[in-house]
C-alpha positions as CSV (number, residue, x, y, z in Angstrom):
1,M,0.2,-16.9,21.4
2,G,1.2,-15.3,18.1
3,Q,3.8,-12.3,17.1
4,A,2.7,-9.1,16.1
5,I,3.9,-8.3,12.6
6,T,5.6,-5.3,11.6
7,V,3.9,-3.5,9.1
8,V,4.7,-0.4,7.2
9,E,2.5,1.7,5.0
10,K,3.6,3.1,1.9
11,G,1.9,5.1,-0.9
12,G,1.7,2.9,-4.1
13,S,2.4,4.0,-8.1
14,R,-1.2,5.7,-8.2
15,P,-3.0,7.4,-5.2
16,D,-5.9,4.5,-4.9
17,V,-2.9,2.0,-4.5
18,V,-1.5,1.4,-1.1
19,V,1.5,-1.0,-0.3
20,F,1.8,-2.5,3.1
21,E,5.2,-4.1,3.8
22,L,5.5,-6.6,6.6
23,N,8.3,-8.6,8.5
24,R,6.8,-12.0,7.6
25,S,6.5,-13.7,4.6
26,L,2.9,-14.7,3.3
27,T,3.4,-16.5,-0.1
28,G,7.5,-17.5,-0.3
29,M,7.5,-16.8,-4.1
30,G,4.5,-17.1,-5.3
31,H,2.0,-14.2,-6.0
32,E,-1.7,-14.3,-5.1
33,R,-3.8,-12.1,-6.4
34,Y,-7.6,-11.5,-5.2
35,R,-10.6,-9.5,-7.1
36,S,-13.4,-10.0,-4.5
37,L,-14.2,-11.9,-1.0
38,E,-15.4,-14.7,-2.7
39,G,-11.9,-15.3,-4.2
40,A,-10.1,-15.4,-0.7
41,A,-12.0,-18.5,0.3
42,G,-8.4,-20.8,1.1
43,N,-6.8,-21.3,4.4
44,R,-3.5,-19.8,4.1
45,P,-1.8,-16.8,5.5
46,P,-2.3,-15.1,1.9
47,D,-6.1,-15.9,1.9
48,H,-7.1,-14.5,5.1
49,V,-5.1,-11.0,4.6
50,A,-7.3,-10.8,1.3
51,R,-10.5,-11.5,3.7
52,I,-9.6,-9.6,6.3
53,L,-8.9,-6.6,3.8
54,F,-11.8,-6.7,1.7
55,G,-13.6,-7.1,5.1
56,H,-12.3,-3.7,6.3
57,G,-14.2,-2.0,2.9
58,G,-13.6,0.0,-0.1
59,V,-11.0,-3.0,-1.1
60,K,-10.9,-3.5,-5.2
61,V,-8.1,-5.6,-5.4
62,V,-5.4,-7.5,-3.2
63,H,-2.4,-9.0,-4.3
64,V,0.1,-10.7,-2.3
65,Y,4.1,-11.7,-3.2
66,S,5.6,-12.8,-0.4
67,N,6.0,-10.2,2.6
68,V,4.2,-7.0,0.7
69,V,0.6,-7.1,0.7
70,T,-0.6,-4.5,-2.1
71,V,-4.1,-2.8,-2.1
72,E,-6.0,-0.9,-5.1
73,L,-8.8,0.7,-3.1
74,A,-12.3,1.4,-4.3
75,P,-12.8,5.5,-5.1
76,G,-12.8,7.4,-1.7
77,A,-11.9,4.5,0.1
78,S,-9.0,4.7,3.0
79,T,-6.8,2.3,4.5
80,E,-7.6,3.7,8.2
81,G,-7.5,0.0,10.2
82,M,-6.2,-1.7,7.4
83,A,-2.3,-1.5,9.1
84,D,-3.7,-2.4,12.3
85,A,-5.8,-5.4,11.2
86,L,-2.4,-6.5,9.3
87,H,-0.1,-6.0,12.6
88,N,-2.3,-8.4,14.9
89,L,-3.1,-10.8,12.0
90,F,-1.1,-13.8,13.7
91,I,-2.0,-12.7,17.3
92,H,-4.5,-15.6,18.3
93,Y,-4.7,-15.0,22.4
94,R,-5.4,-11.3,23.4
95,E,-5.7,-9.4,27.1
96,G,-9.5,-10.0,28.3
97,V,-9.8,-13.8,26.6
98,T,-9.6,-16.8,27.7
99,P,-8.3,-19.5,25.0
100,S,-10.7,-22.8,24.5
101,L,-9.1,-26.0,26.1
102,P,-10.1,-29.3,24.6
């Protein structure tokens, strides 16, 4: 269930900023800014995105606006694996995983 998201990774205005453009809107016209994992406690799609990115490590700030996710990285941090995590965001059933039945 769920479809993979198309993700395009671009450099930001500074070397420590990366921008991910998605083919899905996550917030509509609202802006969401997260400065910590604790700030992403909700159950909305942008909250989930922020938790995934903070869990990746090396993330200082996550900003989500519509289909654009902007990440400010900690010094020396890498974006390796972030685009893949966003790509698979809404895929619930994966090969080799049996879905639970109610």
